[in-house]
C-alpha positions as CSV (number, residue, x, y, z in Angstrom):
1,M,-60.3,125.0,-2.8
2,P,-63.1,126.8,-1.6
3,F,-64.6,124.9,1.8
4,S,-67.2,122.0,1.3
5,T,-70.7,122.8,3.7
6,E,-69.6,119.6,5.6
7,E,-66.5,120.7,6.1
8,L,-68.7,123.8,7.8
9,I,-71.1,121.8,9.5
10,Q,-68.0,119.5,11.3
11,H,-66.4,123.1,12.0
12,Y,-69.3,125.2,12.8
13,G,-72.6,123.3,13.3
14,L,-75.1,122.4,11.7
15,L,-77.2,125.8,13.3
16,D,-74.7,128.0,12.4
17,E,-74.9,126.9,8.8
18,R,-77.8,127.0,8.2
19,R,-77.7,130.6,9.8
20,L,-75.8,131.5,7.6
21,L,-76.6,130.1,4.2
22,S,-77.4,133.6,3.1
23,Q,-74.0,135.0,3.1
24,R,-72.2,131.6,2.3
25,L,-74.7,132.4,-1.4
26,V,-72.7,136.0,-1.4
27,Y,-69.8,135.5,0.0
28,G,-68.9,131.6,-0.8
29,M,-66.7,129.9,1.9
30,Y,-63.0,130.0,0.5
31,P,-61.1,129.5,3.8
32,E,-59.6,133.7,4.0
33,V,-63.2,134.1,3.3
34,V,-64.7,132.5,5.9
35,T,-62.2,133.1,8.4
36,R,-62.1,137.1,8.4
37,V,-65.3,137.9,9.4
38,G,-66.1,141.7,8.1
39,K,-63.7,142.1,5.3
40,E,-65.1,139.5,3.2
41,R,-65.0,142.3,0.4
42,Q,-62.1,142.9,0.1
43,T,-60.9,139.6,0.7
44,L,-62.6,138.4,-2.2
45,Q,-61.3,141.7,-4.4
46,N,-58.0,139.9,-3.6
47,L,-58.8,136.5,-4.7
48,S,-60.5,137.3,-7.6
49,G,-57.8,139.9,-9.1
50,S,-55.1,138.7,-10.6
51,Y,-54.0,136.0,-7.2
52,L,-56.6,133.7,-8.1
53,Y,-55.6,133.6,-11.6
54,K,-51.1,133.3,-11.1
55,D,-51.1,129.8,-12.8
56,I,-52.4,130.5,-15.8
57,F,-51.1,134.0,-16.2
58,R,-47.0,132.3,-15.0
59,F,-47.4,128.8,-16.5
60,Q,-49.6,129.1,-19.8
61,D,-49.2,131.1,-23.0
62,V,-52.1,133.9,-21.7
63,R,-51.0,137.4,-24.1
64,K,-53.9,139.5,-23.1
65,P,-55.2,138.9,-19.3
66,E,-58.0,141.7,-20.5
67,I,-59.6,139.4,-21.8
68,L,-59.9,136.3,-19.4
69,E,-61.2,139.1,-16.9
70,T,-63.9,140.1,-19.5
71,L,-64.6,136.3,-20.6
72,L,-65.1,135.9,-17.0
73,E,-67.8,139.0,-16.1
74,A,-69.9,137.3,-19.5
75,L,-69.3,133.9,-17.5
76,A,-70.2,135.2,-14.1
77,L,-73.3,137.1,-15.5
78,Q,-74.3,134.0,-17.1
79,V,-73.9,131.7,-14.8
80,C,-76.4,128.7,-14.5
81,S,-77.3,129.4,-17.7
82,E,-76.4,127.6,-21.2
83,V,-73.6,129.5,-23.4
84,S,-72.2,128.8,-26.4
85,Y,-68.7,129.7,-27.3
86,H,-69.2,131.6,-30.8
87,E,-71.8,134.2,-28.7
88,L,-68.7,134.4,-26.3
89,A,-66.6,135.1,-28.7
90,Q,-68.2,137.9,-30.2
91,T,-68.9,139.0,-27.0
92,V,-65.3,139.4,-25.8
93,G,-63.5,140.0,-29.4
94,V,-61.9,137.4,-29.8
95,D,-62.6,133.5,-31.6
96,A,-64.0,131.4,-30.3
97,N,-61.2,128.8,-30.1
98,T,-59.4,131.4,-28.1
99,V,-62.7,131.1,-25.8
100,R,-62.8,127.6,-25.2
101,R,-59.4,127.3,-24.7
102,Y,-59.3,130.0,-22.0
103,I,-62.6,128.2,-20.2
104,D,-60.5,125.2,-20.2
105,L,-57.3,126.7,-18.1
106,L,-59.7,128.6,-15.9
107,E,-61.6,124.9,-15.2
108,K,-58.2,123.9,-14.5
109,A,-57.4,126.0,-12.8
110,F,-60.6,125.2,-10.4
111,V,-62.3,128.7,-11.3
112,I,-64.9,127.4,-13.2
113,F,-66.5,123.5,-13.7
114,R,-69.0,122.4,-17.3
115,L,-72.1,120.5,-17.2
116,R,-73.0,119.3,-20.2
117,S,-76.9,118.4,-21.5
118,F,-78.2,114.5,-20.6
119,S,-79.9,113.0,-24.2
120,R,-81.1,109.3,-24.3
121,N,-84.6,108.9,-25.9
122,L,-86.4,112.9,-27.2
123,Q,-85.5,113.5,-30.4
124,N,-85.8,117.6,-29.1
125,E,-83.0,117.0,-26.1
126,L,-80.3,119.7,-26.6
127,R,-77.5,117.8,-27.5
128,K,-74.3,119.6,-27.2
129,S,-75.1,122.6,-25.0
130,R,-73.2,123.0,-21.5
131,K,-74.1,125.1,-18.8
132,I,-70.8,126.8,-17.0
133,Y,-71.0,127.1,-12.9
134,F,-68.3,128.8,-10.4
135,Y,-66.7,127.0,-7.5
136,D,-67.5,129.5,-5.5
137,N,-69.7,132.3,-5.1
138,G,-68.5,134.4,-3.4
139,I,-66.1,134.8,-6.5
140,R,-68.6,135.2,-9.0
141,N,-70.1,138.1,-6.7
142,A,-66.8,139.5,-7.1
143,I,-66.3,139.6,-10.8
144,I,-70.1,141.2,-11.2
145,N,-69.4,143.3,-7.7
146,N,-72.3,142.8,-6.2
147,F,-72.9,142.2,-3.0
148,Q,-76.3,142.7,-2.4
149,T,-77.3,140.3,0.3
150,V,-80.1,137.7,-1.1
151,D,-83.5,138.9,-0.8
152,L,-82.2,142.3,-2.6
153,R,-81.2,140.0,-5.9
154,V,-82.4,139.5,-8.7
155,D,-79.9,136.7,-9.6
156,Q,-81.6,134.7,-5.9
157,G,-82.1,131.7,-8.9
158,A,-78.8,131.4,-10.1
159,L,-76.5,131.9,-6.9
160,W,-78.4,129.0,-5.4
161,E,-78.2,126.7,-8.1
162,N,-74.9,127.5,-8.1
163,F,-73.8,126.3,-4.9
164,L,-75.5,123.5,-4.8
165,V,-74.4,122.2,-7.5
166,S,-70.2,124.0,-7.0
167,E,-71.0,122.2,-3.7
168,R,-72.9,118.6,-4.3
169,Q,-69.4,117.9,-6.9
170,K,-67.8,118.7,-4.0
171,L,-69.4,116.0,-2.0
172,L,-69.4,113.5,-4.6
173,H,-64.7,114.2,-5.1
174,F,-64.3,114.2,-1.8
175,H,-65.7,110.7,-0.8
176,E,-65.6,109.6,-4.7
177,I,-68.6,109.2,-5.1
178,Y,-68.4,108.2,-9.6
179,T,-70.7,109.7,-11.4
180,N,-72.3,111.7,-14.6
181,C,-73.3,114.8,-14.1
182,Y,-75.8,116.5,-16.4
183,F,-79.0,119.2,-16.7
184,W,-81.9,117.9,-19.0
185,R,-83.3,120.4,-21.5
186,T,-85.7,120.4,-25.0
187,K,-86.0,122.3,-27.6
188,Q,-88.9,123.6,-25.8
189,Q,-87.6,125.2,-23.3
190,Q,-88.6,122.1,-21.1
191,E,-86.1,122.0,-18.2
192,I,-84.3,119.8,-15.4
193,D,-81.5,121.7,-13.4
194,Y,-79.3,118.8,-12.7
195,L,-79.2,115.3,-13.8
196,E,-76.8,112.5,-11.6
197,E,-76.3,108.9,-13.5
198,R,-75.0,106.5,-10.9
199,D,-74.5,102.7,-11.5
200,G,-77.8,102.6,-14.2
201,Q,-80.5,104.5,-12.1
202,L,-80.9,108.6,-12.9
203,R,-81.6,110.7,-10.0
204,A,-83.4,113.9,-10.9
205,Y,-83.1,117.4,-9.2
206,E,-85.0,120.6,-9.3
207,F,-83.7,123.9,-7.2
208,K,-86.0,125.8,-5.4
209,W,-84.9,129.1,-3.2
210,L,-87.9,130.3,-2.7
211,R,-91.1,127.7,-2.6
212,K,-94.6,128.4,-1.1
213,K,-95.4,127.2,2.5
214,G,-97.5,123.8,1.8
215,D,-96.4,123.8,-2.2
216,K,-96.8,119.9,-3.4
217,K,-96.9,121.2,-6.7
218,N,-94.8,118.0,-8.7
219,H,-91.8,120.8,-10.9
220,F,-91.0,118.2,-13.1
221,S,-91.6,118.0,-16.5
222,K,-93.6,115.6,-18.0
223,T,-92.4,114.9,-20.7
224,F,-88.8,114.0,-18.5
225,L,-90.5,111.6,-16.7
226,N,-92.5,110.2,-19.4
227,A,-89.5,109.4,-21.1
228,Y,-87.1,107.8,-18.1
229,P,-90.0,106.8,-15.6
230,N,-87.0,104.7,-14.0
231,S,-85.9,108.5,-12.4
232,N,-85.8,109.4,-9.3
233,T,-86.6,113.0,-8.3
234,Q,-86.5,115.1,-5.4
235,V,-86.7,119.5,-5.2
236,I,-84.2,121.2,-2.9
237,T,-85.1,123.9,-0.2
238,P,-83.1,125.3,2.4
239,E,-85.5,123.3,3.9
240,N,-83.6,120.4,3.5
241,Y,-80.4,121.3,1.5
242,I,-78.3,119.8,3.9
243,D,-79.0,116.3,3.6
244,W,-78.1,116.6,0.4
245,L,-74.4,117.9,1.0
246,Q,-74.1,115.5,3.3
247,Y,-72.2,112.0,2.9
248,K,-74.4,108.7,3.4
């Protein structure tokens, strides 16, 4: 498993982790990557090859590894977006049941994980949608062979969202905080990046990699706020993410 932000802060210190944030977004946090400074690309190429999936190939009935690799590339390109098993099946050239089975295997191997859509009150809320995230940004970037720096990338928002959601999952897991996790979206394309439901309380989060200084704009859908008026809301940025990824 990759390191967590909390673990790296304990080892390297808060200031270093803040300084290395852009590197974490690109190269991820696998121990072999973090400790082999200057050899991140080579290490990730090895990790993202058959080594990472050896247990799937060894213990599961995966007769065509190239299908799994094609599926992973499609998922990496759609990270943080809603995915359709039917559309993925057409892209990969297999049936939807095979896609569903392979995604389940990748989830059990801690390569990816799924978030379901949240729906309680509104008829126009998406009810059966899902997003797929990677447990590690570096593995995702290695699959699509893109190690450009964050400032030059067109997928900055996706990298930031994948990093935050995966790190939050580690925090909840390590500290045994039992929480239902979702995203929210309507048919009219209104959305909230990430939701947590715990002990009857709903918490909504928006993720902003770039936020103009002094920007106090409410980034949360009025439709959502009207439907769930008692929910807590917070925007997570590079300025406050550390607090969100540490246990209190």
